[in-house]
N, C-alpha and C positions, 0 to 999 in steps of 0.2 A: 427585831429585837435589841432595839437600843432605845435608850430613854430619851422621851422625846419632852417638849416643854409645850403643853395645853396653847390653843389659839387666845386664850383669854391672857396668858404672861405673855408670850410672844407678841401680843399687841400691845401688852402694859410697857414692855420691855424698850419696845419703837419710840413710844412716848415719854419716857425714860422715868416710867412712873416706878416707885419700889413695890417690889415682889416679896414679899416673905410666904415662907412653907415651913412653919414650926411643926413636930411632930407631934407635940401635944400645947394647947394654949393651959394645960393646968400649972405651969412653973413660974414664979414672980417676974423671971426676966421677961419673959415673951410677953408678959401682960403689961409689964412697965413700958415695953417696946411698942403695944398698940395704944395704950395710954397715950405716949408722947406724940400722938398723930391729932390728938383732938379733935377728933372726929365728932360729929354732932348726931351721924347715924351710922351703922352697920348694914351692910345686906348679904344677905345668907343665899347661896343656891348651888344645889345639889351637895352639902358639905357634910364630908364624912365622920367627925367627930364634933363630939357633945361641947357647948358652949357654958363653963362653968359659970358661976351665979357673979363673982368677981369682973369676966369679961362684959356681959350681958350687962350691967349697971354700967360700965363704961361711958357709951354714949347720952348724949340729952335724951334723945330721942328711942333710945335704947337699939334693940337690935333687931331688925325683920327678916323674916325668913320668905322665901318664892316657893311655895311644896305645890305638886303637882297634884293634886285633888281639890273636891269641893267639900273641905272640913265641914263636919268631924269625921264624915266618911275617909278611910283611907288613909290614916296614920302610920308613918312608920318610913319601910327603908324603899318599899317598892311601891307605890301606888299605883302607876301607871299599868304595868303588869297585872294587879290584883284586879285593877277595875274591869278589864279585857276579860280576864279568867273568869269573873262573877258574871259577865254576862250584863256588863254595867249599861244603859243607853247614850249616857252621859260621863264626863268627868270635869275636869278645870284646871285653873289656877286659885289660890288662896293665897294672898298675902297674909300673913300673921305678925302679930308681935312676938317675936321670943322669949320664953320661959324657961323654967328650970326642967317643964316637962317635956315629954314626948310630941312636938307636934301638938301641945295644947292651949297654946295663947290665944288671945284675942284676937279675931279679925275683923281685918282694916277694909280688905276689899277681895270679891270676888267673880269670875268670869267663866261660865263655864263654854264647854263645849262637847259635840255630838263623838260618840264612836260609831263609825261606822260598821258594816260586815266587814270589810277589805282594811281595816286597820289592824296593823301589829304595833308592836311595844315599840318599833322603830319608829312609824310614824307618826304614833301617835305623840310619842316625846315630841318629835318635829315639831310638829304644831304647838302643843305646850310651852317650848322653849320659846317659841317667838310671842305667845303670848303673852309668857311668863315677862320677856324683858318689855313690852307695852304696859302690863301691870302694875310693874314696880313702878318704869317712871310716871305714871297715872299716880299713883301710891304717893311717890315723893312729892311731886306736886300741891297735891290736894290736902297732904300732911301739913305741908308748910303754912296752906292757907286756913290749915285750922278747920277743915271741912269733911274730915274722917272722924267718926266716932266707933272705938272697937268695938267690937259683938262679942259677948262669950260664947265660948261653946256648949252643945248640949255633949255632955260626955254620953248620955245616956244614948246617945245616938253614932258614939263614937265607932268603926271599925280599924282592926290593925293590918298593916301591909307586911306581912312578914319577907324578912330578908331572902331571897331567891336562893335554892339550892342547886345544885345538876341533878341530886337524886328525883327529886320530885315531878321533873322532867320526864321522867321516862311513863310512856302512855299506858295507862291501866284500860284496857280493850271493854272490859266489865263496864264500865262508864259510857254517857249516851257520847252519840258522835257529834252532838252539839257542842257539848263539854271538849271533848278532843279535838274540835277544831278549833274552837276556843284558844286551846292551850296551844296547838301551832302557832296562831297568831300571835298569844300573849308572853312567849318563851323566845321571839325572836326578837334582836339577835342573839338574846342569850336567855338560858342557857343551853337552848334548843333543844324542841320536844325530841325524843328518841325511844327506838323501842328495839327488844333482841329478836334476832334470829339466830335460835342456835346458839353459838357463842360470839357473832357478830353485833353491835349496835348502829344500829342504821338510824341514821339522823333524820328526821324530817321537817323541810322547810317550807314546804306549802304543801294545804289540802283543801278539801272543801266536803260538805254534807252529801252523800249518796244517796243511793236508795237500800235500805236494808233488808235483812232475810234473818232467818230464823238460826243459821248456821253459829257455831260455838263463837264469842268473841277471840276476835284475832286470828279468824279465820279471811286466808285469800280468797275472793269470790269469784272475780272475773280480773285480768288484766288487758287493758288494750293501748293504745299508743300511747294516750294520753295521763292515763291514770291507774292505781293498782285500787281495787275497793276491797277495804277490809273490815270486816263483819265487829259491828261492836255489842253494846250491852243493847243497845236500844237504836238502832238506824246502822247507818254503814258511812266509814270515812274515806273519801276517795282520794288517795295520794298522789302530788302532780309534782313534788320536786323534794328529789331525797339524794343523801351522802352516806359515803361506807366510808368508815377508818382511812386515811391518809388520802381517800379519793376527792374530787370537786364535788361541789351540788352539782345532780344533774336534773334534766326533766326525765319523767316514766321513760321514754322512747330508749335515752343512751343509759338512763341507770341498766336497764333489764339486760341490756347487752353482754355488760362486763358482771353481772349479778341478777342469775336469772329467777326470778321468784314465780312459781308458777302457782293456779290455782288448789285448793288443798290446803298448801303449806300454811303453817302456824307462824303467827309474831306475837311476841310477849314471852316466849317458852325460851327455856334454856336447852 
């Protein structure tokens, strides 16, 4: 619960580099402060504020964004999670020239990354972070040599990666097991997939696709040492790691000792 500098800020301070943390980039004072650096180019990575036109026009080579998708697919705030939720086979990094739109600028470099069946939003984020770092260095080198040619995005193929909400992470058991398994991976480590059992929310941190049945969606089909099998609209989901309010994330064998779910119980109901 303590305000802590990010690793980027810590390293910058160690190297005696100036660190600015303006609440907005819209005021003239901040813009003048940025202009004083005389930067040839600005690089943006996971930055939560919109860059106004006055800032975009400051550097000679403009502002480049390291975006975690293969644009124009998944423009917006949560491209990593949306790619997993949609069942995409691959994603990647796009280095793009920023304009006033939301991830609409011309593309300078793209590099692809497969999405594996084990990938969570966390593991995929870490892969893409490394790729993004390499991609921006390559872009800067090639840009300096005049070898990169901006490619305009095809807006007709664009999809939007809406910001994540905790409400959407509640599992709808009428959906297919494949969709729900992707939801568990896509919502980890935030906001984390969950279901209701009576008045109690139960977080689901790890799951797999199990064998289906004709039971009512949300019905507990079987409980064994490693999994709790729950009926879905199509197939079943095998829950493996769960967490109750105020408790730790536990494998099923330990979880059921303090929270006994049994065959026939219904999840997703109040």
